[in-house]
Structures are given as C-alpha cells and as structure tokens.
N, C-alpha and C positions, 0 to 999 in steps of 0.2 A: 281776097278774104269774103267770105261769106258776108253779106250784108245785115245778116242777125245775131252775127257774132262779131260783137263792138269791142271785146274787153282784149289788149295789152298787156301783156309781162312785157319788162325791161329789167334784163338781170344785170346790174351796174349803172345804177344812177350818179354818175361822177360828172366832167366835164359834158360828155356828151348825151347820157342818158338820160340828163335831168331835164336839160332845153327840150330835147326830143320827146318826152314824156308830156311838157308843157304844149309842143305844137299840137303831137296829137291830140291831147285834152282839145284844142279847140279846134278839133277836128272832130270833134263829138265821140272820139273811143276813149272809154273808161281805162286808167293803165294802175296796173299794179307795179312797184316798182321796187329794187332791192338798195339797202346799201349794207354796207361794215359798220358803221357808226352810229351809235343810237344815236351822236346829238345832233346827228343831218334828219332823223326823222320829223321836227317841228316844218323843217324848210320843207321837205317833199309834201306833209298836211296843208300846207299851206297853199303849195299849189295844184292842189285838188288829184293828190298822188295817195294811191293807198299804199302805205308804205310798210317794208316786210324786211327785216334785218337777218338778214342771210349772209352765211361766211363759206365759200367752197375752200377747202382748204386737199392737199392729196389725198388724207387719213379721211376725207367722208362731208358733209355739208350737215352747219350747226344753220338751226332757223328752221320755220315751217313750210320747207317748198312744197309741201303737197297742195296747200291751201294757198301758195303764193299764185302755181301755176294753173290752178282749178278754174273753168268755167274761159278758159284765155283758149283763143284760137290761135294764137302768134304769140313767140318768146323771141324775143330780142336779146342778145347775148352779148353784151360790149362789156367783157372783163380783160383785161390787161394781163398777158403772162406777167408774173412776178418771178425774173429770172435770172438779177440783179443782185449783187451785197450777200448778205447771210441769211435772209430769210427767204431765198429764192425754193420754190416749190414747184412741183411737176403740173404744170398746166393740162398736158393731157389727163393725168389721172383723174385731176378734179372733173374736168367734162365727163369723160367716165364714169364718175358717180353720179353727176347729173342726167346723163342720159335714161335709164331706168325710171328716173323721173318723168321725166317728158313724155316716153311712151306712156306710161299711166295714167297720160292726165288726156286732159282735151285740146293740145295743141296737136294743129296740124299743120303750124306753118313754122320755118324757124329763119331769123337772118342774123349771121354770125358775124362779127364785125372781128375782121384779119388785116392784115397789114401786106404793104408793095414791099416788106422785107424777106419775103417767102422766093425772091427772082436772085438773091444776091447780088453780089456787085459785077456788073459788066458794060462793056461801052457796046451797048445794042436799043435799040427800040424795044422794050416787051408786051404783049398783048395777054390773053387769057389763055391764047394757046399756046406759046411758052411754057416749058417744062421750068417747074420750080425747081432752085438751087439754091436752099437759102447757107448762106455763110456762118450763121447765129444760132444760139440755140432756140431764141425764143422764134426764130424763122422757122427753125426744124420742127418745133410743136404746132405752131401754127399750121404746119402742111399736114401734120396727122391728123389735129384736130380739124383740119375742112374736111379730110377724107371719113372722119367717122362719122360726123355729120352728115355727110352729103348721099353715104352708102347707105344710113339707116333708114330703112323702106315704112318705118311706123311715122314718119311726119317726110315734110321737103323742105331740104333747107337753100336759102339763096347767099350766098360769099360774097361781102363787100372789101375789096383790098383797099383799104385807106392810105393814102400815102402819110408825108407830114402834115400834123393838123394845128392848124393856127386858126384865130380868131378866139373870140373871150377875151379870157384873160394871156392865151399866148399871142404876144404881138412879136409877131417875123422882126420889127426894128430892134428888138430887144437880145435875139437871141447874138449877135455875131459884133452887137455894135461894142468898138474900144477894141475888139479880140486884134491878136497881132500875130503874123506869121501862120495865117489860116493854111491847112492845103487844098487843094483844089481846086482852084479859083474858076476851071473850066467845067466844074462839074453841074449838070443841069439840075434843077430845080423840082422834085415833084411834092406837091405842097396840095392843099384843097382848105377848104373855109369852113368852121361851123355851120354857118348857116347853107351851104353848098350838102355837108356832109348830110344836117336833118331832112332837107327838103327832095335828098334821094332817098333818103330810107323812106318817105313820106308815098313819095310816088312809086317806088316798088309794091309798097301796100295796096295803095290806090289801084294798082294797073294788075295786081295778084300776078308776079312776076317771079317763080319762082323755080327751082331747081337753076338756078344759074352763076355763075362767078361772071363778078364785076371788078376792072379795076377802076376805081373811082379816085382819080385825080385833074385838075384845073387844066385845062390846056392852057399852052403856054409854056416854054421850058427854059428860063434864062439862067443863065451862068449864074452860080452861088458868087462870083465877085460883082457881077452885075445887080443880083437882087439886092444884098444885104448892105449893098453902099447905096444905092438906091433910097432904100428903106428908113437906113439910116440919115440922111441926108434931109429926106420926108420930112423925118420924128427929129431935127437937131440933136441927134447922139454922135458922140463919137463915132468916127470913121473905123469899120474894119479896114486891116490890112492882110494880105494874099502872098503865101510864096510861092513864085511862078519857076521854081525848078522843078517842079513832079507833071508828066504829064498826063497823069491821071485824070480821066472825066468820068464816067459813069453812066446808068441808065437813064433813058427816056422812057416814062409809063405811059402806055397809051390809052385812053379810056375811051377810046373810037364806037366800042362796043354798047357801051353805057349809055351815050350822047343817041346815037341810033336805035335804039332799042328800046331806052323808055322816051326817045322826043327829049330830052332833057338840056337845058339851056341853062349852064353856068353861073351863077349872081359872080363869082369871084374870080373871073379867068386871069389867070398870072402872067400877061402879055402885055 
C-alpha cells in the first residue's frame, strides 16, 4: 500500500474484523469499521475505530457506504454469507451492490475473506491450483464472489481462503466435548487461529501482495479424533466419542504458498 495512504476500511467488524482493526491502529493506520448493530458503535469508538452503521442486503445497501470508503486505499471485506435458516440472502447480490461504490472510491486494493469450503469434500491435498468444487451454496457463492472481485480492473484483490476459525471465544475444546458417535474420526483438521488470521492480513498489507489467492490454514493436520480428544483432556472437558464404521477422511488444505510468499511463520501450528 502507498505509504501516504494510511486509511483502511473494514467491512464487517465482527469476531475477526474488530481485533484486526485494533491491530492496524497499533500499526498507525486509521480505520473505518462497519457494523450492522447500533449497540456496537460505542465499542468501536472506544477502540479508536471510526464506526459506520452499514447493512448489505440482496436489495441494496443501508448506510453511508460512500463516506465509509472515502479516502481509504484499502478495503477489507469480512462479511460471511448468510445462507442458512429463514433469513438467507444472496451473498453475490450483496457484493454486486457494493462493487460500484468501490469503483467510485479511492480504494485501490481489496482483501476478501473467503473460505476453504470452495474446495468441497475430497480425499486429497488441495492447493491454490486446485480447481474449486464447492458442495454447499455458501461455497458456490464465495467462488462467484472471488471471481467478481479479482476480475474487476478498478482495484486489485487478494483472496484469503481461511480454514475453520479458532481463538478468542471460539474454543476448540468445546466444539465436540461430550458429543457421542461423531462421524469421520480420521478426517484431517484444517483450522487457523485468530492471531494468525490477523498477522497474515497485516503482512499482506505491509508487503503489498495483491492479485493473489492464498490458502490460510495452520500447518499440521491431526485427525478429528486425535485433536478434539486432546483438547477435551487439556481443558478437563467430557471426552467426545467417534463412530469408526465410516471410512471417509477428507481434504488437507496446503498453505505452503502463503508461508513461502509471505515468509510467514504460524504462531499457532496444529502439530
């Protein structure tokens, strides 16, 4: 990013976006942060984030999106698809409403938070060269959104495909504690800690690595049974039990490209 452009807009100050904003402020960036909850505005203000009440829907955008983007060279999009339950909406439509505002703003660079769900389920090692084959509606809409952003010539987009998110209030020891007859005991774990998520984004910004796609999953892929049992033991929680009658395993997401291109060392490897 240009040294004279020290303002960043984060669309979605939630579990990841809020601590990310705080980390960027420590790096002397000024940060505009969006939320859909008016009650969260004081929290953002207390952290030094300029708060904006913005809500994207498949029908349009509520809130002052133009001011939110004004003077920011970088936009980080961290809003998950809401495609479950009664209130599901088209994520692609939301981004299609957003793109013209990006085009008409000072934004030169975009970081889009995607997911390893774009690869679907496969018994293989997947890299960024693997052709996406999503099996969920969320995964399919993420693939379409990735393409919409990366093919736009008004700005440069880097895609981060995160694995399962842990850290903060997402304690892996509690995910499966005490649950019985769990499927796929030999399935490999593809997780990433919140601290690594933040550090990776910061490094992309500092190095100016654009027009890339990165898998972002911690090295080390213990089986589901080994990992969740160990976490339960460590935290004195009820042990989970697994159904061994199923032979299905699953994909291992390879983050070698990220490690080598960013010279990144994971703080929380799952080894």
